[in-house]
N, C-alpha and C positions, 0 to 999 in steps of 0.2 A: 636647287632643291627647295621644296616647301616645308621640309621638316629637317631637324638636325641629323637624322640618319635615314637610310633607305628603308622602304617597306620590304623590298625583296631581301631574302636572308643570305646576303652575300656582302663581302667587304669591298671588292673592286674587280673590274674586268680588264683583261688584256687581250683584245682581238688579235688574230694572226693573219699571215698571208695565206695563199691558197694551199700551200703544202704543209705548213709546219707551225710550231708554237714558239712564241718569244720567251726569252728568259728574263724579261723585265720584271724587276722586283717591286713590290708595293710597299708603301711607307707604313711603319708600325702603328701610327696614330689615326689612320683613316677611318677606323670604325669606332673611335671614341665618341661617346655622347656627352657633350659638355652642357652643364646647366646654363641657362640663358636668363636675361633680364626681361624676357618677353612677358606680356600681360597674361593674366590667368585665362585659361581656355574659355572661349565664348560658349554660351548655351547652344545646344545642337538644334537651333531653329533659324529660319530665315524669315524676316518680317516684311519683306517687300513684295510678297506674292509670287516669288519664283518657284518653280516646280522642284520638289525633292522626291526621293524614293523612299518608301516605307516597307517594312515587313509587319504583317498583321498575323498573329499566331492564334489559331483556334484549335478545337479538338481534332486530333489526327484521324484520318480514315473516312471522314464524311463530307469534306468539302465545305465551303462557306455556306452558312444557312441563309435563307431569304432575309432574315433579320439583319445579319451582318452585311449582306450585299447592299441592301437598301440603306443601311447606315453609312457605308463607305460612299455610296452615291450622294446621299444628302450632305455629307461632309466635304464634298467636292473632289472625292477620289476617283480614280480610274483603276480598275483591276488590270494588271499587266499579265499576270499568270497566277495560277494556284497549284501548289504541290499538295494535293489532297492527302497523299499517303502520310505526310508528316504534319499536315495542318498549317502550312505557311503560305500566306497570300502576299504577293508582291503588288504594291499599289503606288501610283504616282499622284501626288496632290500638291496644290499651291498654298493651301491654308496652313500657316505655321502652327495652328492649334489642332491639326488633324489627328496627331497621335493621342493627344490629351483627350480629344473628343471621343475617338473610337475606342479607347480603353474602357469607357463607361458602358459600352454596349454589351448586353448579355451574350455570352458565347465567346467573347474575345478574352483570351488569356493573357496576352501581352501585345504591345505594338510600339514601334519606335522607328525614327528615321535612320536611314542607312548611311547618310552623308550630311555634311554641313554646307557643301558647295552646291550651287544649282547644277542641274544636268546641262551639259556634260561637266566633268570634273576639270579642275585647273591643271596646268601643265607642270611637269617636273623633268628631271634629266638624270641620266645615269652617270656614275662616277667612272673615272679612268679614261685614258687616251689610248687609241690603237697604235701599235708599232709592229710592222711587218718583220717577219724573220729574215735575216740576211742569208745570202748564199753560203757564207761560212758557217753560220749556225746550223743551217740545214745539213751541211756536210758532216757536222760533228755527231749526228745521230746515226747509230748503226744498229738495226734490229737483228736479233738472232733468230734461228730457226723456229717457226711457229708464231712469231710475234707480229702483230701489226706494226706498220712503220714507226708510229709515234709511241708505241708501248714502252720503250726504254725510259721515257720521260714520265711515265705514270707510276711514281713511287707509291701512290695511294693503293694501287692493286695489291702490291706485296704487303702493305700494312694490314690488310684484312684477309690475306691468304687467297685472294681471288685468282692470282696467277696459278696457284696450285689447284684451286677448285676447277679451273677450266681444263685441266688434264683429265678430270673425272667427268665433268658435265658443263655444258654452256647454258643449261636451263632449257625449259620446254616451250615450244611455240604455242602451246595451249594456255600459257599463262600470260596475262596482260597487266602491265603496270601503266596507270594513267598519270600523266604529269599535269596537275592542276596548277596552271601557271600563266605566263605571258603569251603562250602559243608555241608550237613546235614546227620547225621547218622540216617537213617529211620528205622534201626533195634532197636533202643533204645525203651524200653517198654513204655516210656512216649510219644513217637512220632509215633510209628508204627500205632496206631489206627486211627490217623488223617492224615497220609501222603498221598499226592496226587502225584502218580508216573507219571501220564500222563503230569503233568505241570512241571516236574523236568528234569534237563538237566545239562550237563557240557559245559560251554562256554569259558573255559580257553584259547583255541587256537584262539578264535574269531569267530568260527563257531560251531553250535550245535553238540554235541556228545550225542546221545541218547542211548548208550550202557547201559544195565541194571546196575544200581548201580554207574554209572559214576559220579553222583552228590554227592557221599559219600567222606568224607575226609579219607585219609589213616592214619595209626597209627602215622606217623611222622608229620602230618599236624595239623593246629590249630583247637581246639575245638570250635572256636568262632561261626561258623554258627549253629552248633548243639544247643549251649546254647541259641542263639537268637531265634531259632525255638521254643524251649521249653517255652520261655517266652511268645511267642505269643499263642501257641496252644497245650501245653502239655495236654494230655487228663486227664479228671477227672475220673480216672479209679481205684482208690485204690492203686496207685503206685506213689511213688515219689512226684513230685510237680504238681501244677495246673497252666495252662496258663491263660492269660488275657481272651482269647476267646477259651476255651477248647472244643468247639463244632465245630469249623470251621476246614477246611483243611489247611495244610501247605505243601508247595513244596520247594525243594531245587534247586536253580540255582547257580551252582558252578562257580565262576569267579576268585577266588584267586588261584595263582599258588601254587606249593608245598612250596614255600618260602613266601607265603602270600603277593605277589604283585598283585594289582588290576589294570590291564592295560586297556586302553580305549577300545580296540577291544573286549575284554571280557565283559566289562560293557555294551557296545552297544548291543552285542549279547544277554545279559541277559534281557535288557529292551524290545528288539524286541520279544524275545521268550515269555516273560510275556504277551505282548500285543496280541500275536496271539494264546495263549493257555489258555484262559479263566481265567487268574489271575485277582483278584479284587484289591489287595493291594500289593505293593512291600515294603520290608524293606531294607534299605541301610545303614549299619553301617560301613562305610569305606570311604576313599577318594581315588580317582583314582591316581595311580602312573604315573610317578615319581615326579610330581609337587604337593606340597601341595596346592598351589594356581596357577591356569592357567591364565596367563595374555593375554587379548585379543590384547594387543599391540605387542605381539610377534607372528609372523606368524605361528610357529609350535604349540605353545600352543593355539592360536586362533582356529586352526583346531580341537584340542581336545575338546574345548568348543563347537564348532559347532556340532561335531559328537555326543557327549553325550547329548547335548541339543535337537538335532533332535530325538534321541531315547526316551528321557523322554516325549517329547511332543507327539510323536506317541503313546506311551503307554497310556498317559492321554486321547488322542482322542479316544482310544479303551476302555475307561472306567476304567483305572487303576489309583488308588490313590498311588502316590510315597511318601514314608516317609523316611527321612534321618536324621542321627545323626549330631549334630552341631560341634562336635570335643572336644578334651580334653586338649587344650593348654592354656586355660584361656584367649584367645584372645577376645578383643572387635571387633567383625566383622563389626561394624559400625564406627570404628575409621578412621581417615584420612590416617593413614599408619600403617603397621604391619611389623615387622622384621620376615622373614621366614628363619630359619636357617637349614632347612631340605631338601631343593631341589637342584638338583634332588636326590631322596633318593636311586636310583640304580646306581649312579655314585659317583661324589665327591661333596657332599653338602657344601654350604657355605652361609653366611648371604647375604640376599638381602632384600631390603626395597620395599614393595609392597603397592599399593592402592587397598583395598579389594572391592571397587566399580567397578574396572575393571579387578581384578585378582581374579578368582573365585575358591572356593573349590567345586570340582565336586563329586557327583551331588548336594550336599547340598545347594549351593547358586543359583542353577538354578531356573528360574521362574516356578512356579507351584508346585515345590517340597515342602512338608511339612517339615520344619526345626525344629528339636527337641532339646531343652536344657535339662540338667539333674538336678534332685533334689535328696536330700538325705532324710533320715528318719525323719528329722524335717521339711520337706517341704521347705527347703532353697535351693537356687542354690548350686549345688555341687561344691566343691572347685576347681575342674579341668575344669568345663564346660565352653566352649566358650559361648558368649553372644553378644547382640548388638540390639539396637532399630531398628526396620524395617527389621531385619534379622531373629531373632527368632520368630517362629510362635506359639509354644506351648511348654509346659514342661511336664515331666513325671519322675518317679523314675529311676535313674540310679546308685544310691548308693553314698556313701562317707565314709571316714574313720570314725570309731566309736569315735575317738578322737574329731571329729567335730560334728557329727550327729548320736549319738547312737540310735538304735531302741528300742521301748518298748518291754518288756518281753512278750512272751517267746523268741522272736527273739534275737539273740546275735551278729549278724554280720551286719554292715552297708552296705554291698554290696548286690547284687542280686543273688538269688539262682536259678539254672537251670540245666538242663541235660548236660552231656558231653559224648562224644563218648565211646562206650563200655559198656553202661548201668550203668554209674556213674552219680554223681551230684556234682556240685561245685559252688563256688561264683565267680562272675565277677563284675566289676564296670566300669562305663564310660557312655558317651553318647550313646555308642553301646547298652547299656542295656535300656536307656530311649526310644530310637526310637522304639524298638519292643513293648513297652507298648502302644505307640500311634498307631502303626500299628494294634495291637490287638483291641483297641477301635474303630478304623476305620472299622475293620472287623465286630464288633458288630453292628455298625451303618448300614453297608451294609446288615447284617442279618435282622435288624429291618425294613429297607427300601430296599427291594431287587431290586427295579427298579430305585433307585437313581443313578444319573450320578456321575462321579468322582467329579465334581464341587460341587454338592449338598452334597456328603458325607463329603467333606472338610468343606463346610459351616456349616453343623451340628456339625462336630468335633470341630470347633472353637466356635460356639454358645453355645455348651453344656459344655465347659470347665469351671472350677472353677476359677474365676478371682482371681489373686494373686498379691497384691501390691508389689512395689519395696521393697527390703530389704535395709534399709537405717538407719544407715551405715552398710555396709556389711564387717564385721570383723570376718571371719569364724573361724580363729584360736585364737581369743581373745587376740591378742598381742597389742591392742590399735591402730593398723594401718588399714586403709581401704584397703581391698584387691581387690575390684572392685566397680565401680560406676554404678548404675542402673539408667537409664533414662526412663521416660514415666509415664503413669497413671496406676491406678489400673487395668483397663480393657485391657491395652496393654502396655507392657514395654520390656526393653532389656533383662531382666533376664528370664521372664516366658512367653513372648508373650501375648497371650490372656488368659493364665492361665494354670492350671494343668489339664490334660486330666481327664475326668469323665466317667467311664464305666457304672455306674448306669444310668446316663442320656442317654447313647447310647441305652439302651434297654427299656427305659420307655417313651422317648419323640418322 
């Protein structure tokens, strides 16, 4: 890893064999973010003439003016693409002073580099080791009438009453949820029946690539997006697992590089694509690299906040509900300050103390985005989940170690079961897994209320959640020490927001 914790919003992965999921448990400290003695983060510039990517933000709706275009060219920049609807221009340039130069140009509202590493990004790796399910473990699972084969292991469906909801509705095929992530394997038997090819795309370069299959991960890439897609909309088809909304469509918008970096130009492309291709809900289980928190007091990072914020607002104006994971670092996002040891994660990270009210996790902390915390099999905040009064909107199952929150039988693993590329299944845990549960419930609400605006879908999502009071004291590992402090009332607090998402209410109210 190039950073102390993963950019993807999950704790660990447990890939499976062709038929089933492993009961392999993950260690409780795998998501801890320890302070390091690394040097202070280096400035977001490269001085040796290597090419970086930039966003240049201008007035929306008109495209870059001739003045701006000529200034970009004079400064050594090349325009890759321009999202005129939101006034975001993607530029490649080798001059380390490009952003500083272009910010002085009339008509430029903000500009900054989207990475600190040269194109392409440096490599990283996923956590966790695969273990195939044994024949004995396979024989221990017995689905009852109407269940998909692996559904007995999906304790998370019962936790949000999705199993009961499916007796009423599976969701509408007219509703599409886009997974903005590392790519989706639409050939997986649990995903193929519900996959929306027309709403799928590869946005890694910052502009849409509509080549057939470009949205799929390669064999070397993370299975993250495929797992997330299955949690949302794995078909109820007698194969594998069942999604929260198994009757809706799911699309793949690939924004993660081969090395699983999520750069701003790709994320902007993803939201704009979703806005313009009939998507109803997006799921965002990542943070935008290279900064865990983007400080609006820094001109480069402010430009990134501007660009992604414009894209999420544009999508919401087009009727899209944007759902995002809160993160796995145990941070209180409502604290006065947080020590961020991971930024920039594509360069030389080092400790920096930030104010989370002005340094934002993108897209999680942007206005209008549904911010999701994670719960385990005992409906308690997951040991790894970020939290914070006024930041967390809602909670949903993302799993936890069985040492802390063991599920009820027949489930044996405290993580979340879902599909992996190549026709397999596996366990993952993290707020990455909580967010798609909420995206699935939002899709069920949109199915029940097809003419509802994004604002109304969110209002119903919050109103229909099961209020969950603070866990006080929160001593998740039972060692007699408080691990986190929850603030707020039963109906709204820092651990669970308005409560735990309710799929049954989504199809009955």
